[in-house]
N, C-alpha and C positions, 0 to 999 in steps of 0.2 A: 572400529565401526560401531554404530549405534543401532539397536533395535528398540523401536517405540511400540509398546503393546498397550492397548487401551480399549475401554468400553465407553461409548458416548451415545446416549439416547437423544438428547436435545441438540447435540452438536457443540455444546460449550466446551466439553473436555477435549474434543478433537481440535477445535479452534485454538484453544490454549496451547496444546502440544505443537501444532503446526507453526504457531507464531514464535515458539521458543526453541524448537529442535529440528535438526536435519538428520535423516537416517532412513532406515527401512521401517515403514509403518505396518503394523499388524492389528487389525480391528477385530475385537471379539463381537460376534453377532449372536444374540440370544435366540433361542428356539421357542420362545413363548409369545403369545399374542398380548400386546400391551394396549391398554385402553387409550383412547385419543384424548380424553379430557384430563387436564393437569391434576385436578383434585383426585381423580380415580387412580391416576398413575402413582401419586404419592402414597395413597392407602395400599394399593395392590403391591407395588414394588417394595414399599417399606415393610409390609408383612413378610415378604420373602427374605428380606435382609435380616429382620429381627429374629426370625426363626431359623436362620442359617440354612435355608432351603437349598437343595442341590439342583440348581437350574442348569440346563444343558445349553451349550453354545455350539456353533458350527466349527468343527475342528479345522486346524490348519497346521502345516508343518513349519517348524522353525529350528534351524541348526544353531544352537547356542554357542557352539565352538567358533562360529564365524564372527561373533560380536564380543567386544571387550567391555561395552557399556550397555545397560538395559535401562530404559525409561518406562515406568509404569504409570498409566493414567486411569483414574476412576472417579466417577461422581460419588458423592456421599449419599447413601440411602439409609435412613434410620440410624444415623450416627456411625456408620461403618462403610467399608468399601462394598461395592456391588457384588452380588453373589457370583456373577460370571467371572469376575477377577479372582475371587476367592477360589473358585473351582479350577481356574487356569493355573493359579500358583500352587495348588495342592498337587496337580497332576504334571506340572512342568517344572521340575527342580533344576535350577542352574546354580553353579558355584563359582567363586572367585571372580566375580564381576563387580564393576562399579555400577551402583544403582541409584537412580533418581526417582523419587516418589512424588507424584502430582495428584492432588485432590481438587475437585471443584465442588463448591457447595453454596447454598443460599443462606449461610450464616450459622450453621450448626454442624461443624465437623466432628464434634464429640471426640471419641478416641479412635477415629478412623486411621490416623497415622500409626498408632500402636498396633492396630489390627493388621495393617499392611506388613509391618515388620515381623509379626509372628509367623507369617507364611514364607519368609525368606530364610535361606540357609545362612548360618552365622559366618560362613567364609566370605560372604559378599560384603562390600564396603558401601555404605550409604553415603553418597557424596552430596546430595541435596534433598531437602524436603520442602515441597511447595504446596501451600494450601491457599487456594484462591476463593475468596468470598465474592461471588458474582452477583447475587441478588437478582431482582426482576429487571434491573436497569443495566443488564449485561452489555448491550451494544454501546452504551455511552461510557462504560467503565474504563478507567485508565490503569487499574490494578493489573490487568493482563499484560501490559507493556513494560512491566518491571525492569 
């Protein structure tokens, strides 16, 4: 059975996951007020990512023993995974699972995939790494249908 754990502000990461995977979806919901304008979102959220801010999210229960595969989905903010995903992975250790890592970005993933991996226990097996460059033309993009 598959657990899909993700954060999605714009809906792009959620859509990418729903088109690719079936299983139990768990959405990380941040506890901060996010600006409405895109430019301010980039600056505000990029700042949190750059400085490894410890942002809170609404907690949820997940029994990792119930799943043999974990899919993690995060947008790229300031060339790394979002702070909500970082915090989740720091506080929710799972072992001996097959793991798929998915990133969505607008052309600058930087070292986000390596950042993902450093939060995972070495006993896990990474079975796939997916980095989707969505850009501003997301709705017309065919890359998502890989």
